[in-house]
N, C-alpha and C positions, 0 to 999 in steps of 0.2 A: 777278677771279681765281679760277679753279676750285679750290676746297679740297677736298681727297681726302675722300670720304665717310666713310672711318673716322674721323674727327674730328667727325663731326654731333653725336655725344652730349654733347660737352665744349665745343666751341667758342663764341666769342660769336657773336650773329646777324650775319648779312651785312646791308648797306644795303637789298637787295631785299626783305629778309624784316621791315623795321621795321614797314612799314604795318600788316599783319596784327598783328604783336605789339603796336603801340600800341593797336590796337582791343581786342584782348584784354585789356589792362591797363585801359583807360577804362572795360569791362564789369565788372570785377572790384570788387565792393563793400568789400573790404578794402583794395584800391589806393585807392579812393576816399576811404575814411575817414582814409588816410595824407595824401593831397593836401590834404584840409580841415585838417589840423593843421598842416602844413608851409607851406601858402599859404592862411592863413584869409582868407575872404571874397572868395576869385577863384574865378569860376564854372568848374565842370570843363569846360564846352564851350570856354572861352578856354584852359585848359590843353591841351585835345586839339587845337586848332587850332595851338598853338604846337609841340606834341610832332609833328604830321603836317608841319610846315615843315622839320623836321630830315630831312635826307637821309642822313646817316651816323651813325654811333656816335659821332664826336667832335663833330659839331653837335649831339648831344643832351646831351653832356657840357658844351659851351659855353654851350647855352640854359639848362639848369637845374642841372646839378652845379657848375659854377664859382661862380655868384652865390650858390648856398646856403651852399658853403664859405666863402665871403668873409663873408658876414653872419655864420655861424656864429663864425667866428674873433673876430669884434668883439666878439661878447657872451662868449665862453668861453676867451679866451686874452689874452696880453698880448703877441701878436706871434708870426709863424710864418715862418722864412726856410728858404733853403737855399743851400749853398755847393758849386756845380756846377764850381767854377773847374778842376778837374782832370780833367774830361771834355769831350769835343767834342760841342757840341748838335745837330750835323749827322749824327751817327752813331746807331746804336741798340744798346741795352743790356740785359741781364738783371741787374735790380736785385735783389741777395740783402741783405735788410734784417734786423734785429733786430724783434722784434714787441711792439708796446706797445698798439695798440688794434686792436680786431677789423674795425671798420669804417674807420676814420679813417687808418690807416698808409697804404694804397695811394691813399685818395680825396685826401689832401693832397699827396702826391708828384705825382698827375696834375697838382693845380691848379699846385704850383710848377715843374714842368717846363714848364707853359705861360709862366709867369714869367720863367723862366730863357732863354727863346728857342726851346725845341723846337717843331718843327711837328707834334708828335703827343704823345699820352699814352702811357699804358701798357695793354697787356693784363694782367689781374689773375688770379693764381691763387688760387681761394677752394675751402674744402672743402664738399663737399655736406652736411655736417653743419650748415651754417648756413642751408641752401635749405629753412625750415620750410614753405614754402607756394608753390603754384605761381608766384603773383604775384611771388615774391621771386625765384625762378629766372628768370621772364622778364626782371625788372628788372635784375639782375646781368649778363646776357647781352646786354641792351641797352647797358650801361655798360661792355662791353669786359672781362668776365670769363671766364674758362674755368675749368671745372670739374674739381676734384680729388676723385676718387672714393674715399672712406675705407670701412673696416669690412668689408673682404672676406677670404675666405680667402687661404692663402696663395698659390695659383696664380692666382687671379683677381686678387691685388695685384699680381702680376709682370704680367700682362697689362695691367693698368690702368696700371702705371707705363711700361711700353714705349709705350702710346697717349699717355700725358702727354709722354714725352719727344720722342716723334715730333712733336707737335703743337708743343711750344716750339721744336724745331729748325725747323720749317716756318716759324714765326713770324719768327725771326730770318733765314731764308734767303731768304724769299720776300715777306712780308707790310709789311715795312719798318716793325715797329711795335717798341716797348720792351716788356719783360716786367718786372712785379713778382711776386716770391715770398718768403716768409718763410725765414729760415735754419733754422726747425724747424717741426715740426707743433704748432701752439698757441703761445700765449705764454708765456715764461719768468715764472712768478709772481713769482719773487724777484729779477728783473732781472739774473741772471748769464746773459747771453747767450752760446749756443754753438751753432755750426752743426752740425745733424745730418749725418753721412756721407752717409745715406740720400737726403738731398736731391741731393747731387752724384752718388753712384751711379746715381739716377733720370736725370740730366742728362746722363751719359755712356752711356745705352742708345740714344739717337738719334744722329743725324749719322753721319760717316764718319771712318774712320783710327782711330790708338790713342786711348788715353783722354785723353791730354793735347789731342789736337788736337781731339776732341768738345767738350772742356770750353772750348777758345778759340772754337769755333764758337757758343756761347753769349755771349761778350763781357761776362763777369760783372764787374759792379760793386758791391763792398761798399758799404753805406749804413747810416750810423749815424742812429738816430731818437732824439731827446732830448726828453723832457717835463720841465717843472719839477715838475709835480704830476701824478700818474697819479689820474684820478677813481675808478678801479676798485681805489684800494690797499686800503680798508677790507673790501672784498669778497674781495680775494685773502686778505687776513689771515684773514678768517672761514672761508674754503675750506680754508686750511691747518690750523686747529683742528679743524674738522668731519672732515677727512680722518685727522687724528691720533686722534682719539676714536671715531669711528665706523667700523667695519669696513665696507668695502665702499662707503662714501659717494660718490655720483656727483652731479654738477651735473644739475638738470632743465632741461627746455627753457624754463622760466620764468626760471631762473636766468641762463640764455645770454641771454634777451630783457633782462633786466635790466642785465647786463653791457654788451650792446650800447648801451641807453639812456644809461646812466650814463656810459660811455665818450665818447658822442658830446656830451652836454648837460652834463657837469660840468667844473668850473674845470680848466684845464691850466697857467695860466702862461705861460711862454715856451716856445716849441716850436722846434727846430732840426733840419734834415735836413743831412746831411755826406755826399757822395760822394768815395768814395777812387778813385784811379786804376783804370782797367780791368785785371783782371789777365791780359790777354793777352800782354803783354810779360814779366811774372813768370813765367807758365806756359812760357814759352820756356827758362827758365833750369833747370828741372826735367829729371830723365833720364826720358825716355818708357818706360824698361825698368823701372822702379823698380816693385816689387811692388804691386798695386793698392791693398791695404789701407793700404801705408804712404804711397801717393800720395794718396788720398783724406783720409787724416788730415793730411797736410802742408798740403793746399790748405785743409782746413777750419780749421785752425789759423791759417793765414795770413788768410783771412776774418775770424776772431775778433779777430786782432790790429788789422785794418784798421778794424773797427767799433768795438772798445773805444778806439783812438787818436782815433777821430772823434767821441767824444761830445762835447756841450756840457756842461760841468758847472755846476751852480749851486750857490748856498751850502748849500742843503739836503742836497745829497750829501755834502759835505765834514763839515757836521756831524753827520749821521748815521753816517758811518764813524767820527768821533771818539767819540761815545755808544756806537756799538756794541761797539767795541774797548776804551773806557774809557781812551783816551789823547787827546792834543792833537796829533797828527800834523799834522793839517791847519788847526790854529788860526790860521794867516797867512792862509788862504783865506776867511775869514769873519769878520764884526764881532760883538760881544756883542748888538747889536739883531738881527742876521740868526739869531743861533742862538736868541735868545728867541721870535722869530717861527715859526722851524721848529718849536720844542718845543711851542709851541702849537697848531700845526697838527697834529701828531702826536695831541696831546691831544683835538683836534676829531675826528678820524678814530676813535680810540679809541670816542668816545662813540656813535658811528653804529653800533658792531658790538652787536648784541642776541641773543645766543645763550645757551643753558642752559650752566651751568658755566663762563662766560667767565673764561678765562685770561690776566689782564692782563698778567703779564710776558712771557708767551709771544707774546701779540698784538704788544705793542709791539716786541718783537724782530724778530717779522717784518715790521713797517713799517719800522723802522729798517733791515733787512737789503735790502729793495726799492731804498731810496734810496741806500745805501751802496755796493752793488754797483758800480756804474757808476764811481764815484770810486775804488775799489780796483781793478777791472780797468784803468780807464785810466792808473792810475800804473804798473801792471805792463806795460802795451803800451808805453809810452814811455820806460821807464827805460833 
């Protein structure tokens, strides 16, 4: 398939480009060090031979990513599953999800789509702020990622958004691929997941017809991602206090790397993905003449309700909500033992936070908020 050249700077690599990219990766010393860490004792020549047997990006994902994720889940989770019963595995969708982990949200979705019977995975929207080295940019584009350009001026941002929207519409209309994109730029550190209207406005820049028709062409599926435990919870709480206490404080590249490593390798407990119905039929109920601001707000709120209603809640979510609010509203959802275990877990996370002027009540409140918000939002969504 001929992909318009206007998308060359952001699209994943095409199959015919892979051999050259594989050679470039295998020659990169940093990439070789990563291979030695992930696949200890396996000669790089053997890895190279296996890579070069991959004719497509999906071949690469099945040969390398699927097995890695399967082994990872055995070591750092108590199981991971998906409910895809309300979508059609023969169709293609744009999955719009809450954002729990920088790396794993889309990676685990790829694995579970294969497990659910899809014949392909997703093209993944990834911010260029995460592409800290040339080999990382190469690797994510092999892994079916397309680049979201960030940090530009207003005029350049508009141009970038039109390019991104055009590419996503091209994927839906011509490439027969799924797409994954987070509902907002960056993770909701307090787990109060809300869809940014700017994501929907960007999607509506491409395609044909009125705004409703353009959104329908994306075949949006709200996707709820639920982790029993967030490995980065203590890092997020630490970040809240540093932002509160130090004017202009910002994360460093090292902070981002630590978050990625912790998110991948830390314990997660149980993990669940829940697909809501595709929005196409619901979008047909909207008045296309509705003012655009009202339309985008209505669609964002609908996605939020679907995500909140689709959360898998764990005892810790209910315990956190009761502790945070000082009541027993959810006491029927957990046992005394489960409450004690969760409180011990929070204590262990507090012990990991080492910063000057450590504000224990504030930090504990932030940790509880992260776990309480899914339960609070779920109850409001299903009421």
